[in-house]
C-alpha positions, 0 to 999 in steps of 0.5 A, spaced: 497 484 597 493 490 595 498 492 590 498 485 587 490 485 586 491 492 583 496 489 578 491 483 576 485 488 575 489 493 571 491 487 567 484 484 566 482 491 564 487 491 558 485 485 556 478 487 556 479 493 552 484 490 547 478 485 546 473 490 545 478 494 540 479 488 536 471 486 536 469 493 533 474 493 528 472 486 526 465 489 525 467 495 521 471 491 516 466 485 516 465 483 509 472 484 507 474 477 505 469 478 499 473 484 496 478 482 490 485 484 488 486 491 484 492 494 480 498 494 483 497 487 486 498 484 479 505 486 479 507 485 486 503 479 487 499 475 482 504 476 476 510 475 481 513 468 481 517 468 487 511 470 491 507 464 489 510 459 494 506 452 493 509 448 499 511 452 505 519 452 506 524 456 509 527 456 501 521 459 499 520 464 504 527 467 503 526 467 495 520 471 496 524 476 500 530 476 496 526 477 489 521 482 492 518 486 486 520 492 490 527 490 492 527 495 498 521 491 501 522 484 502 518 483 509 512 485 505 514 480 499 515 474 504 508 475 507 505 475 501 508 468 499 505 466 506 498 468 504 499 465 497 501 458 500 495 459 505 490 459 499 493 458 493 493 466 491 485 467 493 484 475 495 481 473 501 487 470 505 491 476 503 485 481 506 484 477 512 491 478 513 491 485 512 485 486 517 489 482 522 495 487 521 490 493 522 488 490 529 495 489 531 497 496 529 491 498 533 493 494 539 500 497 538 498 504 538 494 503 544 500 500 548 504 506 545 499 511 548 499 507 555 507 507 555 507 515 553 502 516 559 507 512 564 513 515 562 510 522 562 507 522 568 512 517 572 506 513 575 502 507 575 496 507 570 489 506 572 483 504 569 481 510 566 488 511 562 487 504 559 480 506 557 482 512 554 488 509 550 483 504 547 478 509 545 483 513 542 486 507 538 479 505 536 478 512 533 484 511 529 482 504 527 475 506 525 477 511 520 475 510 513 481 513 510 484 507 512 480 503 508 485 504 502 491 501 506 487 495 509 483 493 503 488 494 498 492 487 499 499 491 496 498 496 501 500 491 507 507 495 506 504 501 509 501 497 515 507 493 516 511 500 516 506 503 521 506 497 525 513 496 526 514 504 527 509 504 533 513 498 536 520 501 535 518 507 539 514 503 544 519 498 545 524 504 546 520 507 551 520 501 555 527 500 554 528 507 557 523 506 563 525 509 570 531 512 567 535 506 565 537 502 558 534 495 558 538 491 552 533 487 551 528 492 549 533 496 545 534 490 541 526 489 540 526 497 538 532 496 533 529 490 530 522 493 529 525 499 526 529 494 521 523 490 519 519 497 518 524 500 514 524 493 510 517 493 509 516 500 506 521 507 506 516 511 510 518 507 516 525 511 515 522 517 519 522 512 525 529 515 528 526 522 528 520 519 532 524 515 537 528 522 538 522 526 540 520 520 544 526 521 548 526 529 549 518 530 549 516 524 553 521 521 557 523 528 559 516 531 560 517 534 567 524 535 567 530 539 564 530 538 556 537 539 555 542 535 560 548 535 556 552 537 550 550 531 547 543 533 547 544 539 543 547 535 538 542 530 538 536 536 537 540 539 532 541 532 528 534 533 524 536 540 522 543 537 520 540 532 516 535 536 512 541 541 511 545 536 508 539 533 503 538 541 501 545 541 499 545 535 496 539 537 491 543 544 490 549 541 488 546 535 484 549 530 488 548 522 489 542 523 494 538 527 489 539 523 483 537 517 487 531 520 490 528 525 485 530 520 479 522 519 478 520 526 476 521 525 469 516 520 469 511 525 472 506 530 470 509 535 475 515 538 477 519 538 484 517 545 485 509 544 483 509 538 488 512 542 494 507 547 493 501 542 492 502 538 498 499 543 503 493 543 499 493 535 499 494 535 507 488 540 508 484 536 504 485 529 508 484 533 514 477 535 511 476 528 510 477 526 517 473 532 520 467 530 515 468 523 513 462 521 509 464 515 505 463 518 498 468 523 500 473 517 499 476 514 493 482 511 490 483 517 486 482 524 487 483 530 482 488 535 484 489 542 481 497 543 481 499 549 485 504 553 481 505 559 485 507 560 492 503 567 492 497 563 491 492 562 497 491 555 495 499 554 498 499 559 503 493 558 506 494 551 508 501 552 509 500 557 514 495 552 518 501 547 517 506 552 520 501 554 526 500 546 528 508 545 528 509 552 532 504 550 537 507 543 537 514 546 538 511 551 543 508 545 547 515 541 547 518 547 550 514 547 556 515 542 562 509 538 563 506 539 556 511 536 552 508 529 551 502 533 547 508 536 543 510 529 542 503 527 539 502 534 535 509 533 532 508 526 530 504 528 525 508 532 520 514 528 522 511 522 519 509 525 513 516 528 512 518 523 506 511 522 503 508 529 503 515 533 501 520 532 495 519 524 494 516 524 487 510 520 489 503 521 486 500 527 489 495 524 493 493 517 496 489 516 502 493 510 505 499 515 507 495 518 513 495 511 516 502 512 521 501 520 521 494 519 524 497 515 530 499 522 533 492 525 533 490 519 537 495 520 542 492 527 543 485 524 544 488 519 549 492 525 552 486 529 553 481 524 555 486 522 561 487 529 563 480 531 563 479 525 568 485 527 572 482 534 573 475 531 575 473 536 569 465 537 568 468 537 560 470 529 561 463 527 559 462 531 553 469 529 551 467 522 551 460 523 548 463 527 542 468 521 541 463 516 542 459 519 536 465 520 532 468 513 532 461 510 531 460 515 525 467 513 523 465 505 523 459 506 519 463 510 514 468 505 514 463 499 513 459 503 507 466 504 504 468 497 504 464 495 498 467 500 494 473 495 494 469 489 492 472 489 485 475 493 479 468 496 477 466 498 483 472 501 485 473 505 478 466 507 478 467 511 484 474 513 482 472 517 476 467 521 480 472 524 484 477 524 479 474 526 472 480 528 469 484 522 471 486 518 465 488 512 469 482 512 472 478 512 466 482 507 462 482 502 468 474 503 468 474 501 461 478 495 462 473 493 468 467 494 463 470 490 458 471 484 463 464 485 465 461 485 458 459 492 458 462 493 451 459 500 449 460 503 456 467 500 455 468 504 449 465 510 452 470 510 458 476 509 454 474 515 449 474 519 455 481 517 457 483 518 450 480 525 450 483 527 456 490 525 454 492 520 448 499 519 449 498 517 457 502 511 458 505 511 452 498 510 448 495 505 453 488 507 452 489 508 445 491 500 444 485 499 449 480 502 444 483 497 439 482 491 444 474 493 445 473 494 438 476 487 437 471 484 442 465 488 439 467 484 432 470 490 429 476 486 427 479 491 421 477 497 426 482 494 431 487 492 426 487 500 424 488 502 431 494 497 433 497 499 426 496 506 428 499 505 435 505 502 433 506 508 428 505 513 434 508 509 440 513 504 437 515 503 445 508 500 446 509 493 447 501 492 446 501 494 439 505 489 437 502 484 441 495 485 439 496 486 432 500 479 432 494 476 436 490 478 430 494 475 425 495 469 429 487 468 429 487 470 421 492 464 420 497 469 418 503 465 422 509 469 419 506 476 420 504 474 427 511 471 429 514 477 426 509 482 431 511 477 437 518 478 436 518 485 435 514 485 442 519 481 445 524 486 443 521 492 446 519 489 453 523 482 454 519 481 461 512 481 457 510 474 458 504 474 454 508 476 448 513 469 449 506 465 450 504 468 443 510 467 439 511 460 442 504 458 440 505 461 433 512 457 432 508 451 435 503 452 429 508 452 424 511 446 427 517 448 431 515 445 437 522 445 440 523 453 439 516 453 442 517 450 448 523 455 450 518 460 449 513 457 453 518 456 459 520 463 458 513 465 459 512 461 465 518 463 468 516 471 468 509 470 470 505 464 474 499 466 470 500 464 463 495 458 462 496 457 454 503 456 455 502 451 461 497 448 456 502 447 450 508 445 455 504 439 458 503 437 451 510 438 449 513 434 455 508 429 454 510 428 447 518 428 449 516 422 455 517 427 460 511 425 464 512 428 471 513 435 468 507 434 463 503 432 469 505 439 473 504 443 467 497 440 466 495 441 474 498 448 473 494 450 467 488 446 470 488 451 476 488 457 471 481 454 468 484 450 462 478 445 462 481 440 457 487 440 462 483 439 468 479 433 464 486 429 462 488 430 470 482 427 473 482 421 468 490 420 469 489 420 476 483 415 476 487 410 472 489 405 476 497 403 476 499 397 472 
């Protein structure tokens, strides 16, 4: 009876702590539904037709997964389709789901910490351990460095990968509880790994985390090596790394696949490897001193080009020292769980902070690694409680202050993601040498009607690197000049862009629009055809060529172009508007009604008026 009462009490404590954890996260992220879409959200969500699921169906879900914009991330694409169906593509639906996933990941982190406590100490958990795990999970969830993962809709990929990675390790510990192998829990662990790997590639490190859990958590108090197989398992990460290095050395298939992105970057493999330690040290400084203005979508990072530079060897020495302490703890019975959490950090960073040709710095990459720091915090609190140390009160006070500060900083940082203008004004403060940030800020100013500021921002981008993005800022200068009524200057810019950047589709397309508005239909038709030759996937060029053909009286050929445009992108209102007219003329009333409804949803007022008048007409 006493044991049953204790279990009920423990269960209630878990529920209360989990509820408090969710409540604090909701407070820190209040107002997230008012934020908008940004940058990579467009190709992955807004302009990706398979995600636009208007009626909930298994077929629609499978289509979204099978045709994900990033083919190796179908799970995230499937969830995007669900959110599109829920609220017709409004950003609030996506961001509320991201917040829900953040809470689930915090709960999963708490469950993992409790599983480590139980497995490492081989005994039932008391209320102090539960509260310690919850407090550490809250510290993790409240970090402002995670705002990029939570308030950037497309970074749901990062959240899902982390959630399933943590669940995989947790389920494995549950499967191996009391020295057994539970088939049910092993299946859950395997499925979690598969789902994580299909959400984002950084979840591929999960087997390494499971391996560490087996040796450092489940064998916390016993012998590390129990059989020859154990030696092989421990050597397996080194064998994988050696095989990868050998593949790179001989220019093998793996290196061709993984390293193929470097020609499009402004840094080499060696420069990235030399610079990443400095990046990680910067992230550590953000976590230690987390004022909201220290965070941004972009940061300027000076490349490190020599191993002799202190910017390499100083942070690298600290990383090696951290790993050495973790390895030392991993060898000592009774302290291996601490080694597990210390080594979690470098293991989780193994892919994104090493040789893969990703951008040098993105804050969302710390989402999964910081679970290891949360584990160290929880472990320290629990051990201070068990030892009845006088330092427990001090530790709890410091953690409470740090977590409260983090919650405040997160709440302050969240409005930076309200729209592109607020986001990129912050970005250029932290990355004044970023051509991309200045270019995006120029477009944001243009959308806000601040044309002079837009011109200043795009000129700054051009001054930094005129050839960036195959002349993208150069073309945008023409767009801004055109919005200011300086048509001839804009035409000159577009013609220069075509001469200097013949593979830049926007030069042809924008020149074609000028000719279209000037009534020079044949010239416009030629410009749009050249744009399609350069980039057949650019939907606006198909819409614009269809418009030119329609004005020239070729409705049949125009219809084909409009249909192609709407198949490429769900956000082509002009194509939908003219399709409705063409379908109506052909007697295809149902198709005309669907096209008109879609155009109305994209704010074509005339189609909305016709749709309303049609629906109000009584049947004969």
